[in-house]
C-alpha positions in Angstrom: -12.0 34.1 13.4 -10.1 30.9 13.1 -12.1 27.7 13.8 -11.1 24.2 14.6 -9.8 22.0 11.8 -12.5 20.1 9.9 -13.0 16.4 10.6 -12.6 13.9 7.8 -16.3 13.4 7.7 -16.9 17.1 7.3 -14.2 17.3 4.5 -16.0 14.4 2.8 -19.4 16.1 3.0 -17.9 19.4 1.7 -16.1 17.6 -1.1 -19.4 15.8 -2.1 -20.9 19.3 -2.5 -18.1 20.2 -4.9 -15.7 21.9 -2.5 -12.4 21.3 -4.2 -10.3 22.7 -1.4 -11.9 20.1 1.0 -11.1 17.3 -1.4 -7.6 18.7 -1.8 -7.2 18.4 2.0 -8.3 14.7 1.8 -5.8 14.1 -1.1 -3.0 15.7 0.9 -3.8 13.5 3.9 -3.7 10.3 1.8 -1.3 10.9 -1.0 1.6 9.2 0.7 -0.1 5.9 1.4 -1.8 6.0 -1.9 1.5 6.3 -3.7 3.1 3.6 -1.6 0.2 1.3 -2.2 0.3 1.8 -6.0 4.1 1.5 -5.9 4.0 -1.9 -4.1 1.5 -3.1 -6.8 3.2 -1.7 -9.9 6.9 -1.7 -8.9 7.4 1.5 -10.9 7.4 5.0 -9.5 6.0 6.6 -12.6 3.2 4.1 -12.9 2.5 4.4 -9.2 2.3 8.2 -9.4 -0.1 7.9 -12.4 -2.2 5.3 -10.7 -2.5 7.2 -7.5 -3.4 10.4 -9.3 -6.0 8.7 -11.5 -7.4 7.0 -8.4 -7.9 10.3 -6.7 -9.7 11.6 -9.8 -12.0 8.5 -9.9 -12.6 8.8 -6.1 -13.7 12.4 -6.4 -16.3 11.4 -9.0 -17.4 8.4 -6.9 -17.8 10.4 -3.7 -21.6 10.4 -4.0 -21.4 6.5 -3.8 -19.2 6.6 -0.7 -21.2 5.2 2.2 -21.6 7.8 5.0 -19.9 6.6 8.2 -17.5 4.2 6.4 -13.8 4.7 6.7 -12.3 6.6 3.8 -8.8 5.1 3.8 -9.7 1.5 2.8 -12.3 2.7 0.3 -9.7 5.0 -1.3 -6.9 2.5 -1.2 -9.1 -0.1 -3.0 -9.6 2.4 -5.8 -5.8 2.9 -5.9 -5.1 -0.8 -5.8 -7.5 -1.4 -8.7 -6.0 1.4 -10.7 -2.5 0.1 -10.1 -3.5 -3.5 -11.0 -5.1 -2.2 -14.2 -1.9 -0.3 -15.1 0.2 -3.3 -14.4 -2.0 -5.5 -16.6 -2.2 -3.1 -19.4 1.6 -2.8 -19.5 1.7 -6.5 -20.2 4.5 -7.2 -17.8 4.9 -9.3 -14.7 5.6 -7.0 -11.7 8.8 -7.4 -9.8 8.2 -5.3 -6.7 11.0 -3.0 -5.5 10.0 -3.0 -1.9 13.2 -1.4 -0.7 11.7 2.1 -0.4 8.5 0.9 1.4 10.4 -1.4 3.7 13.1 1.0 4.7 13.4 1.2 8.5 14.9 4.5 9.8 17.9 4.2 12.0 17.2 4.4 15.7 20.2 6.4 16.9 23.7 4.9 17.2 25.4 3.9 14.0 25.7 0.1 13.6 29.1 -1.6 13.1 30.2 -2.2 9.5 29.8 -5.9 10.0 26.2 -5.5 11.3 25.4 -3.2 8.4 26.6 -5.8 5.9 24.7 -8.6 7.5 21.6 -6.5 7.8 21.8 -5.5 4.1 22.3 -9.1 3.1 19.3 -10.3 5.2 17.2 -7.4 3.9 18.1 -8.2 0.3 17.3 -11.9 0.9 14.0 -11.1 2.4 13.1 -8.8 -0.5 14.1 -11.5 -3.0 11.9 -13.9 -1.1 8.9 -11.5 -1.1 9.4 -10.8 -4.8 9.4 -14.5 -5.4 5.9 -14.9 -4.0 2.8 -15.3 -6.2 1.2 -11.9 -7.0 -1.7 -12.5 -4.7 0.5 -13.4 -1.8 2.9 -10.6 -2.4 0.0 -8.1 -2.4 -1.3 -9.1 1.0 2.2 -9.2 2.5 2.9 -5.7 1.1 -0.3 -4.2 2.4 -0.1 -5.9 5.8 3.5 -5.6 6.6 5.0 -2.9 4.4 2.0 -0.5 4.5 1.1 -1.6 8.0 -2.6 -2.0 7.2 -4.7 -4.1 9.5 -6.1 -7.3 8.1 -9.5 -5.7 7.7 -8.0 -2.7 5.8 -5.9 -5.1 3.7 -9.1 -7.0 2.8 -10.9 -3.8 1.9 -8.0 -2.4 0.0 -7.6 -5.5 -2.1 -11.3 -6.3 -2.4 -11.0 -9.6 -0.5 -12.6 -11.2 2.5 -10.8 -11.0 5.7 -10.5 -14.8 5.8 -8.9 -14.8 2.4 -6.3 -12.2 3.6 -5.5 -14.5 6.6 -5.1 -17.6 4.5 -2.9 -15.8 1.9 -0.8 -14.3 4.6 -0.4 -17.7 6.2 0.7 -19.3 2.9 3.0 -16.4 2.1 4.7 -16.6 5.5 5.2 -20.4 5.1 6.8 -19.8 1.7 8.9 -17.0 3.1 10.1 -19.2 6.0 10.9 -22.0 3.6 12.8 -19.7 1.3 14.8 -18.1 4.1 15.7 -21.5 5.7 17.0 -22.7 2.3 19.2 -19.6 2.1 20.5 -20.1 5.6 21.8 -23.6 4.8 
């Protein structure tokens, strides 16, 4: 007899009891956003893969401390973000995010004209340069909020910040981005 699919809460409970298949289902559900989060913070695919994988291992061993009834995604993404930051710091290099993959917007149907494609590519490149020029703390909130499409609350939980801090950093970052984009338009 085939039953209904397990809910996330049921998978978490089974994983807490050591069911590796249940945890595997959770990993499968979140591996894409975990990798994108780590990639946005490390700027390197290999480091992002390692950070996400290590975060899943750490999360498995920390499941007993996970608060029942809480949302798994922000909790897990916070572990991913911390692991990615640790890897970035330990590498001893300043991150220069390659947001192109995370920010790619799929085409909606009709092919744009060559002129439109060139203009869009130039604007996209200018925006990415502007985002990469932000301070790390501003770039992280912009990446989580707009490229990963997390809510302000999820962004706060993922980065270990207060919601008000996310709002203020987003506000400052958007001012800096507008200033940068206006200078480029002149």
